[in-house]
N, C-alpha and C positions, 0 to 999 in steps of 0.2 A: 902360473902360466898354463894356458890350455894346450892340450896336445893337438898336433896336426896329423892328419892321415891322408894317404893318397886317395883320390876319388874312387878308385876301384874298391877300396876297403869298405866304403859305404854300403855296397851291395852285399858284402859278406856279413856285415854286422847288422844290417837292417833288411830282413826278408821282404817287407812290404815294398821297399824301394826296388828290390830285385824283380818282384812281380810286375810292378809298374813299368820298369825298364823293358821286361820281356814282352809285355802287351804292346807297348809303343813300337818296339822293334818289329813285331809281327805286323802291325798296321802299316808301317813304313814299307815292308816287303810287299804287302798286298797292293799298296798304292803304286809302287814301282812296277809291279807286274801289270796293273791296270793301264798305266801310262804306256808301257811297252806294247800292250795289245792294241791300244787306241792309236798310238802314233809311231810305233816302231817300224811298221811296214812303210809308212810314208817317208820316214827318215832314211830307209834303205833304198828308196827309189833313186834311180840314176838321173842326174841332170846332164844332158849331153854337152860336152865342151867342144867336140868336133863332130863331123858328120859320122853317123853310125849307120852302116849298111845292115839293116835288119835281115834282108835277103841278099846273099852274096853272089847270086847268079850261078852257083855251082851245085849247091846242096842245101839242105835244111838245117845246117849247123846254127845253133842259137835259137832254133824254133822247135816246137813240137806240135803234134796234131791231136785233135779230138773229134770223134764222130759219135752221133747219138746212139748208134747201135753197137759199135765196137770199141768205144772209149779211146784208149791210146793206141790201139792197133788200126792199121789202114789196109785191110786185106784187098779192097777193090782199087787201090792206088788212086785215091781221090786227089792226093797231093803229090805231084811229081815235078821234076825240073827238066825242061826240054829246051835246048839251044839257048841257055842263059835266061829263060823265062820260067816263072812259077806257073804251072798249069794246075788249075783247080777244075776237075771234071764236072763238079756239081752233083755227083751221084751220092746224095745224102745230105744231112744237115750236121753242121759242126763248124770247125775252124782250124786255122793254123795260127799259132800264138807265140809271142816272144817268151823266152825263159825268164828274162829280167823284167823288172818293174821300172817305169820311167815317169818323170814329171818335167814340166817346163821345157817344151820342145816344139819344133815345127816338123810335123809329119808330112811326108810326101809319098803318095801312092799313085802310080801310073798303071792303068788297067785298060783292057778292052774285053768285049764279050766274045764268046765262042758261039757255036751253033746249037749245042745240045741243051735241052731242058728235060726235066725228069718228073715222072710219076704225077703226083697231085698238082704240081706247078708246071706241067708240060705245056699248057696253053695260056699260062699267066705270065705277067711281066717278068723279064729276067731280073733276078734279085740277088743281092749280096750286101756287104756293108763292112765298115771298119768300126770296131768298138774300142774306145780308149778308156783308160782308168778302170780296167777290168779287175774285179774282185773275185778271188777264189771262194768256194771250190770250183773246179772245172765242171761244166755242165749245170751250174747253179740256176740257169734259166731254162726250165723245161727239159733239162738234160741235153740241150742243144748248144747253148752259148754260156758265157759268163756275164754276170751283172756288170753294167757300166753305161757309158754314154756312147750311142751309136751315131756315126756319120753315115747316113744311108747311101747305098749304091743300088739304084733300081731304075729301070726304064721310066723316065718321066719324073723321078723324084730324087735324083742324086743331090745330096746336100741337106736333105731333111735330117732333123734330129729325132732319134728315138731314145726314150728313157727305158733301158732294158732292166727289168726287175730280176731278182734272184733270191735264193734262200741258202742259208748256211746249212751245214750238215745236221744241226740240231733242229732245223725247221724254221728258225727265226728269219725274218725278213732282213735283207741287206739294204741299208739306206742308200738310195740313188735318187738324185734330184738335180734339176737345172732351172735357173731363172732366165726368162727371155722377154724381150719387148715384142709384143705381138699385135696383130689385128685379125679381123675375120674376112675371108674371101666371100665371093658371091653366094656360096652355099653354106657359109658359116664355119668353114674349116679354119683352123688356127694356122696363121702364116707369120713368119718373122717380118717385123717392120721396125726399123730403127726409130726410137722415140715413141713407140707404141705403148700399149698397156703392159706394164711389167707384171708378169705372173710367174709363179713357181710351178714347175711340172715334175712329176705327173700331177695333173689336176683332173681328178676322176670325171669322165673316163678317158681323158686325153693323155696319151703318152708320146704323141708325135707333134713336132713343130715343123711345118712345111717350109721349104725354102721360099724366098720372097715372091717368086714369079711362077710358082707351080701352076700348071694348067688346072683350072677348077673342074674341067671335064675329065681329069685323070681317071683312067680305068685300069684295073689289074688284068690287062690282056697282053699277050705276047706281041712285042714289037711296038708298044705304045710310044709315041713321041709327041710331046706338047709343042704348042706354037712358039713358045719362048724358051725352050730347053737350051741349056748352056753346055751340057755334056756332049761329047763328040758322037756323031751318028754312026750307025753300022758297026764296022769292026775297026774304026779309028781309035787311037789311044786317047784316053781322058786323064787329066791330071787332077787328082783330089788332094787338097791340103787341109790338114786339121792342125790348127795352131793353138797349143795349150799353154797358158801362162797362169799358173795357179788354178783358180776356179774359172778363169775366163777362157772360152773356146770360140774360135772362129773357123767356119768352114768356107773354103774356096773351091770353086770348080772352074778349071781352065783359066785361072788367074782372077776370077771375079768372086767377090765375097757374096755368099748366098744365104748365110745364116750366122747367128751369133748367140752365145749364151754366157751367163755369169753364175758365180757362186756354185760351181759344179761340186756335187758330192757323189762319189769321192773325187779327189783332185789329183790322183796319181794311180798308177797301176800298170798291169800288163796291157799289151796291144794285140788285137787279133783281127784277122780277115775271115769273114764268114764264107761257108759254102751253104747255099740255099737253093739247091736243085737247078742251078743254071751254070753253064760252063763259063769260066773266067780265066783270063791270062793276066799276070802281073809282072811287069818288067822292072818296076822300081818300088821299093818298100824301104824307106830310110828316114832317119831322124836328123834334123839340123838344129844347131843351137838357135835360140830365139833371136840372136842379133844378126843372123844371116837371112836376107830376104831373097 
């Protein structure tokens, strides 16, 4: 009769089996770590089940700020809360950002312009934007923003997409891309057109997908307003919606769909509102579940 041994005894009596087992275990650990790095952040992203007030109207709880020159400090009070409204003075480049990461949501931002513009952009179009699916580190894009997909807020171009690049701390590029159906306007600019040519962006040197009816005579000048602009004029409030469902993103301005993208990379992340040398007021910054319209 042959003797029987517990499985563990095999590794005691057979050193080769022990070495094979150790090597396999090491590879399993490496594989798990790799999967965690690749997918762990996405798995941690919050899917809203109820309305989430990213800005509570009282303070910046749940948010933090970043400025190009002072990082996490805000000595000039670029970001303040006044009478229930988030006031962004525009004095500098940077952002106010969520602490948490999110995916699969309906983002609503209601904003209006102020009077002030600053320094190099003093005579240029008032500019800001919302970047979704943001990827750390902070300041990964030119020390000003985080990498991600931007829904542009700018005079004449609200609703444009920008593919915002960035680099990790080790200098490697952060993958960011978006697929869109597009056409060319009178001057050869890329504009969103449902059913148009399907392309992946960035497509050198193009990082921007203009909203469908952007004025081909758009100019980066203060106060620009196109003939067909949908955003509210002057100091009236504009409602920007960014609807993210996996890699599918829709931009709406005052209830009208102005842009659409697919297969977004990344497809989750933090959410920020930029400061780009123009005064901005934000009275609503919230997430809704996708099933709420």
